[in-house]
N, C-alpha and C positions, 0 to 999 in steps of 0.2 A: 335669378337676378335679372332685372330689366336691363336690356342692352342700351348703352349710350353710344350713339353713332354720330361722330362729328367729322365732317370732311372739310379740312382747311386747305386751301390751295395757295401755295407759295410759288409764284411763277419766276423762274430764272431762265428765260429763253433768250438766246442771242440771235440777232439778225432778223427778228420778227418785229413788225412795227405796229400792227393794228391789234386791238383787243379781240376782235372777231377771229383773227388768225390764231391768236394764242389759245383761245378757248377750243378751237377745232382740233388742236394738237393734243388735248387731254385724252388719255386712254382710260376708260373706266375699268374697275376691277372685274365686273361681269364679262366685259369683252376679253380681258386677259384670260379669264377662266375658260371661256369658250375656245380661245385659241390654243390653250394647253390641251384641251380635250381633243383637238384635232391632231395632236402629236401622238401617233401610234407607236413610233420607234424614234430613237435619237441616239447619236453618238457625240461625245464631247470630252474635253479635258477639264477635269474638276480640280480646283485648288482650294483646299480648306484648311483652316487653322483656328486655334483658340487664342484668345488674348484676355487680359483683365478687363473687367467692366469699365467703360469710359476710356478705353485705350484701343489702338489698332495695331500695336506691335505684337507679333507672334510670340507666345510664351515658348513654344518649341518649334521645330522645323515644320514647314508647310507640308501637308499631305497632297501630293500631286499625282493623280491617277487618270487613266483613260477609261471611260464608261461606255457601255452599251446598255440602253434602257428600253424596255418593252412594256407599254401600258397594259394593265390587266384589271379591268373593271370588276371581274369576279373575285379578285383577291381583296378581301375586306381587311386584311391585316396590314399590307404594305401598299397595295395598289399598283404594283409593277413587278416584273421580273427584271433582273439586271445582272451585269457582270462588271467587275473592276479588273483592270489590267495594269501591269507595269508600264508607265508612260514612256520609258526608254525602249521597251520591247513589248509591243502590243499583242504579241502572240502568247505572252505569259500571263495567264489568268491568275489573279490573287484571291478573288472572292466571287461567289455567284449565289444567286437565290432565284428559284424557279416557282415559288408558290408552295412547294411541297418540302423541299430540302434546301439547306444552305451548305456550301462547300468552301473550304479554305485550303489553299496550297502554300506550303512553305518551300520555296525553291532552294533556299540556302541549306536547309536540313533534308531536302528531298523526301517529303512526305505530304500527304493530304489527309483531311478529316472531314467528315460530314455530320450533319445534324438533321434529323427528320422531325424534330420538335415533339416527339412522342412523350418526352419527359418534361415538357414545358407547357404550362397553361397560358403563357403569354410569350409572343414572339418579339424578342428584342432585336429587330432588324431595322437599321436606320435606312429610311426610304431614299432612293436616288433623287436627283435634283427636281425633275418635273413632277414626280409623284408627291414630293414634299411641298412644292409650290402649290400644287392643286389642292392638297389637304389644307394648307394654311388659308388660302383664299376662300375655300368653301366654308371653313370655320368662321372666318371674319364676316362673311355675308349672312350667316345663319345663326350664329351663337346667341344665347341669351345672356352671356357674360357682358359686363360693362366694358366698353372699349372706345377708343378714339382712333380715327383713321385720318392721317394727314397726307396730302399728296404734294410732292415737290417736282415741278416740271423743269427739266434741264434741256439743253440743246439737243441731245441725242437720246435721252431716256426720261422716264418718269419714275420717281422713287415713292413708294407707299410705306409710310410708317404706321404700323398697327400697334397701339399701346393698350394692353389688357390690364385693367385696373383691379387692384387688390387680389391678384391671382398669380400663382406660379404655374405657367402653362408650358409644357414641353411636348414636342411631337416625337413619338416613337412609332415608326411605320407611318401609317396615315391617321393615327389616332391622337387627338389632343389629350394629354395626360395632365390632370390637375394635381399638383403636388401640395399635399396638406399636412405632411408629417414633419415639416421643418419649422414648426412654430406658426405664429400668426402671420397671415398674409396682408394684414392692414398696412396700407402705404406701399405695398410691393407693386411694381409695374413690370410685366413681362413685355418686352419690346421686340417686335419683328419688323425688319425693313426688307422690302422686296423691290429690286430695280428691274424695270421693264424697258426693253429696247423699243423706241418709238417707230422704228421701221418694221421690225418683225412682229411687234406687239407680243413678244414673248419675254419672260423673265430671264435674267442672266446672272443675278447675284442675290444672295440671301444673307441676312444678318440676324442672329438671335441673341438677345441680351437678357440674362437673368442676373439677380444680385451677385452671384459668384463669378460669372465669366461671360464672355461674348464668343460666339462661334460665327465665323464668316466663311461662306462657300460661294465661289465664283466659277463660272464655266466659260470656255472659249472653244473655238473651232467646232461650232455646233453644226451638225447635219441632221435633218429630220426626215422621217418616213422613207428611209432608204434601206433599212434592214428588213429581213424576212423573219417574221415570227416563227414560221415553220422550221427555220434553220437554227433556232435557239436550242443549244445542247451543251449542258455542263460537261458531260463525259468526254466530248471530243477535245476538250482543252486539258484533260488530265492524262499525262503520259501513261501508256499501258503498263510500263514496268515500275511506276511510282508506287511505293507501299502506302497503305492506308493505316492510319493510327486507330487503335481500338479505343473504346470508351475509357478504359483504365488509363491508357497512355495519354488521353486528352486531359485527364485530371492530374496533371504533372505534380501539383503540390502534394497530392496524397502519397507520392513516392518519398516525401521527406520524413514521414512518420518513422520514429525510432532511429533516425539519423542524427548525428551531432550538428547542432545549428552552426551556421556560418558565423565566424567571429568577426563581425563588422567593426570598423572604427570610423565614426561619422561625426559631423559637426552639429552642435546645437545652434539655437538662434543667435547666440552671442559669439559664435565662431570657435567655441571650445570643443575639443574632441572627446568623445566617449566611446568606449569599447564594450563589447559583450563580456569581456574578461573582467570589467569593473563591477559587474553585477554580483551581489552576494546573496540575494533572496533565494529561498528554497524553491519557489515556483515563480516563473517569469513568463510574461506574455509579450510577444512582438506583434504590433498592429500595423500592417501595411495599408496605408490610407491615402486619401487625396482630398483637398478642399473643394475640388470640382465634382465630387461624387455625392449624389443625393443620399444613398444609404449610409455613406461615411458620415455625413453631417447628422443623420438620424442617430448614429451610434454615440455621438459625443456626450449626450446627457447621461446615458447609461455608463459610459466609461468614467465620468466624473463621480457617479454614485459608486461604481466599483472601487475607485481609488479611495473613497472614504470608508467603504464597508470593510476593506481588507487593510486599512491603515495600520492596525496593530498586529496584523498577521504577517507571516514571512512570505509576502507576495508583492511583486511590483511589475510594472509594465512600461513600455515605451511605444509611442506612435511615430512611425517612420513616414514622413510626408515626402512626396516626390521632390527631388532636389531643385528642379527649375520652378517650383512654386514659391521659393523663398521671398520673392518680391512682394507678394500679397499676403504671406502667411502670418506676419506679425499682426496685421489688422484682423485677420480671420481669428487668430488666437484670442485677441482682445474681445472681439464681438461674441465669441462662443464662451468666453470666460474659462478658457482651458488652463488648468494649473498643473496637470500631470506632465511627465517628461515627453519632449518632442525633439526628434532629430531629423536631419535631411538625408534621405536615402539616395545613394548614387546608383548608377546603372549596374555595377557589379553586384551590389547587395540585392537589387531586384531580380537579377538573373540567378543568383545563388539560391534565393528563396522561391524561384520559379513562379514569380508573380504573374498571374493571368487575369485576376479579378480583384477589384477594389470593393469593399475592404476585405482583407484576409487576416485572420488571427492565428498565430502560431503559439501554442502553449508548451512551455519547456519545463522539464523537471530539474532537480538539483544538479544533475550531471550535464545539463544543457542539451539534453536530447529532446527532440520535438515529439511530443506525445499526442498532440491533437492539432488538427488543421480545420479551421472553420472559415468557409468562404461565403461572403455576402453578409448582409444584416437584415433580418426580418424581425420587426418589433414584436415582442411577446414570445418569440421562439428562440432566437439566437441568445438572448440574455440567459435563459434557463440552461441551454446547452453549454454556454461558456462557464457559468458558475459550477455546474456539475463537473466539468473537466478540471477546474481549478481545485475543487474540494477533494477530488479523488487523488490528488498528488500531495496533499498534506499528510 
């Protein structure tokens, strides 16, 4: 697709009087990109949160963490190594990625786990702030996708709004991912806004808006090029006596198989309560899902078909959406034309079902024992796996 590049300048500068002065204050995206490339290491406090599209009020609590970021041009997946720390205690590492492995520490439960990506064809690592900013600007300056770029000049910063036309584009690591499985992209705009400090000529805030939601990430207390790449070490932040979880322990939902399902009592969209005890069907499925999850959205069409296919059989299911999604869920249900049962899952239910990945499908027998756990949704594969598990219980 031929690129449509429109640079529209809206000047909102205070205390400047001449047109010439205003124009000299503009920072071009290529200049910003070159400045990011000069950042070999950085530390900062990151505050990120999701909100509904067209809104800026956080849906859930903000994620505030301390970062150490190390640029890595040889890493084609993420573009950087990095560590995330508890902002209240910056000696406590929460997550780290070094290009070969990722490590997570659970300080509350006193264990850590690692992943060397040997079982993953694609690395789902969310890039740190400068690696993501660099990837976004490189994409905007080189893509063949149709887009508009508008620049807004403020007193202390310049905001670039990058609107990608008729595409759902998300960045995972340093890679722009074009999402085509959620239906037609005609009329869809993927919008990114990047704010650049006019003094440092470096970005300090990113905003990504897709039809389902907006993600905002802002950094402060920035220090650059003061960390030693040679001193980057994941192991030194993991206590020697801290136990490491095995692969089986990491897949906690698998431990639910052949156990009696948690008897939830949850609200539907009208505020009425429903319990697992109310279910009478021989085979029952619990779908733990979210309207902000791409694969979850992909599964909706199949779930509607499943609902019709087994309408006259002794089978039923429920989709449990995250409780704090209620505000936008009615609109989502209407747009997706969802007619099957939907409830709002509270934290206790998520914990009891050991939710770690959206979507997760739990298939229960007549005694309400969990006989099958399916995590994720892969079109053309998960459908067959699910139907096979259901048929085996009739």
